[in-house]
C-alpha positions as CSV (number, residue, x, y, z in Angstrom):
1,X,46.9,8.8,78.3
2,X,46.5,5.6,76.5
3,X,45.1,2.5,77.9
4,X,48.0,0.2,79.1
5,X,48.3,-2.8,77.0
6,X,49.9,-5.7,79.0
7,X,50.8,-7.4,75.8
8,X,47.1,-7.9,74.9
9,X,45.5,-4.3,74.1
10,X,42.0,-5.8,73.3
11,X,41.8,-7.5,76.7
12,X,42.9,-4.4,78.2
13,X,40.2,-2.3,76.7
14,X,37.7,-4.9,77.5
15,X,38.8,-4.9,81.1
16,X,38.1,-1.4,81.3
17,X,34.6,-1.8,79.5
18,X,33.8,-4.6,82.1
19,X,34.7,-2.4,84.9
20,X,32.5,0.4,83.5
21,X,29.5,-1.9,83.4
22,X,30.0,-3.2,86.8
23,X,30.1,0.3,88.2
24,X,26.9,0.9,86.2
25,X,25.2,-2.1,87.9
26,X,26.7,-1.2,91.2
27,X,25.1,2.3,91.0
28,X,21.7,0.9,90.2
29,X,21.9,-1.6,93.1
30,X,22.9,1.3,95.6
31,X,20.2,3.6,94.4
32,X,17.5,0.9,94.6
33,X,18.6,-0.4,98.0
34,X,19.1,3.1,99.3
35,X,15.4,4.0,98.3
36,X,14.2,0.7,99.6
37,X,15.9,1.4,103.1
38,X,14.5,5.2,102.9
39,X,10.9,3.8,102.4
40,X,11.2,1.3,105.4
41,X,12.8,3.8,107.4
42,X,10.0,6.3,106.8
43,X,7.7,3.9,108.4
44,X,9.9,3.7,111.5
45,X,10.8,0.2,110.9
46,X,14.2,-1.6,110.8
47,X,15.2,-2.6,107.3
48,X,15.9,-6.1,106.8
49,X,19.6,-7.4,107.1
50,X,19.7,-8.7,103.6
51,X,19.1,-5.1,102.2
52,X,21.5,-3.6,104.6
53,X,24.2,-6.3,103.6
54,X,23.6,-5.7,100.0
55,X,23.9,-1.9,100.3
56,X,27.2,-2.2,102.2
57,X,28.8,-4.8,100.2
58,X,27.9,-3.1,97.0
59,X,29.3,0.2,98.3
60,X,32.6,-1.2,99.2
61,X,32.8,-3.1,95.8
62,X,32.1,0.0,94.0
63,X,34.8,2.0,95.9
64,X,37.2,-0.7,95.0
65,X,36.2,-0.9,91.4
66,X,37.2,2.8,91.3
67,X,40.5,2.2,93.0
68,X,41.2,-0.8,90.7
69,X,41.1,1.3,87.6
70,X,43.9,3.3,89.1
71,X,45.8,0.1,89.8
72,X,45.3,-1.0,86.4
73,X,46.5,2.2,84.9
74,X,49.6,2.2,87.0
75,X,51.0,-0.8,85.0
76,X,52.4,-2.6,88.1
77,X,52.1,-6.4,87.9
78,X,52.0,-6.9,91.6
79,X,48.8,-4.7,91.6
80,X,47.2,-7.1,89.0
81,X,47.8,-10.1,91.4
82,X,46.3,-8.1,94.2
83,X,43.2,-7.1,92.1
84,X,42.8,-10.7,91.2
85,X,42.7,-11.8,94.8
86,X,40.2,-9.0,95.8
87,X,38.1,-9.6,92.7
88,X,37.8,-13.4,93.9
89,X,36.7,-12.2,97.3
90,X,34.0,-9.7,95.9
91,X,32.8,-12.6,93.6
92,X,32.1,-14.7,96.6
93,X,30.4,-11.6,98.5
94,X,28.2,-11.3,95.5
95,X,27.3,-15.0,95.4
96,X,26.4,-14.8,99.0
97,X,24.2,-11.5,98.3
98,X,22.6,-13.3,95.4
99,X,21.7,-16.5,97.4
100,X,20.6,-14.6,100.5
101,X,18.6,-12.1,98.7
102,X,17.1,-14.7,96.3
103,X,15.9,-17.3,98.9
104,X,12.7,-15.1,99.9
105,X,12.5,-13.5,96.2
106,X,12.4,-16.7,94.3
107,X,8.8,-17.6,95.3
108,X,7.5,-14.0,95.1
109,X,5.3,-13.4,91.9
110,X,5.2,-9.7,91.3
111,X,2.2,-10.0,89.0
112,X,0.2,-11.4,91.8
113,X,0.7,-8.3,94.0
114,X,-1.8,-5.7,93.8
115,X,-1.1,-2.7,91.3
116,X,-2.3,0.4,92.9
117,X,-1.3,4.2,92.9
118,X,1.5,5.5,95.0
119,X,-0.8,6.8,97.7
120,X,-2.6,3.5,97.9
121,X,0.9,1.7,97.9
122,X,2.1,3.9,100.8
123,X,-1.2,3.5,102.8
124,X,-1.3,-0.4,102.4
125,X,2.5,-0.7,103.1
126,X,2.1,1.4,106.2
127,X,-0.9,-0.4,107.6
128,X,0.6,-3.9,106.9
129,X,3.8,-3.1,108.5
130,X,2.1,-1.6,111.5
131,X,-0.4,-4.6,111.7
132,X,2.5,-7.1,111.5
133,X,4.9,-5.0,113.7
134,X,2.2,-4.5,116.5
135,X,1.8,-8.5,116.6
136,X,5.6,-9.3,116.8
137,X,7.6,-9.4,120.0
138,X,9.7,-6.5,120.9
139,X,13.1,-6.6,118.8
140,X,11.8,-8.6,116.2
141,X,12.1,-7.5,112.4
142,X,10.1,-8.1,109.5
143,X,11.8,-10.0,106.7
144,X,12.4,-9.1,103.4
145,X,9.7,-11.3,102.0
146,X,7.1,-9.0,103.8
147,X,8.7,-5.7,102.6
148,X,9.2,-6.9,99.0
149,X,5.6,-8.4,98.8
150,X,3.4,-5.6,100.1
151,X,3.6,-3.5,96.9
152,X,4.1,-4.3,93.2
153,X,6.8,-1.5,93.2
154,X,8.7,-3.0,96.0
155,X,8.5,-6.3,94.5
156,X,10.0,-5.2,91.3
157,X,12.6,-3.2,93.0
158,X,13.9,-6.1,95.1
159,X,13.8,-8.3,92.0
160,X,15.9,-5.9,90.2
161,X,18.3,-5.8,93.1
162,X,18.6,-9.6,93.0
163,X,18.9,-9.5,89.3
164,X,21.7,-6.9,89.4
165,X,23.5,-8.9,92.2
166,X,23.3,-12.1,90.1
167,X,25.0,-10.2,87.1
168,X,27.8,-9.0,89.3
169,X,28.5,-12.6,90.5
């Protein structure tokens, strides 16, 4: 089935290419955030709301991205107007994600964080989380800054999430 032209075939092909790149970035964000949430849950802690929000927004945006390709192929002009409105709302959502995730991460220097083996990273992350968690009142959660800054792997992972969110905004 040929790519619909809408009077400008190069732009139509460029649109599909950009949608593919968006899906590529979203798959990375979903993978990184799911891994981050898994690490936090393995230590019996509550993940930061920034990470959960990023995961949910990116999952919904990826689903919409797949559906929008079908809208584009349907050659319905009304579908393009609807896609424009939803694209604008998703743009606003990714701008908010970039700002909220970027606040604590902008001051974090990953090179200053200790570089250790995976076993040492897990042990230090668990010890740090347990010591901080025991000193906090009941129901209080650790922030993204604490989780991202306890190991170099976590630091780079959260910076990658932030970078991919900026690229989608």
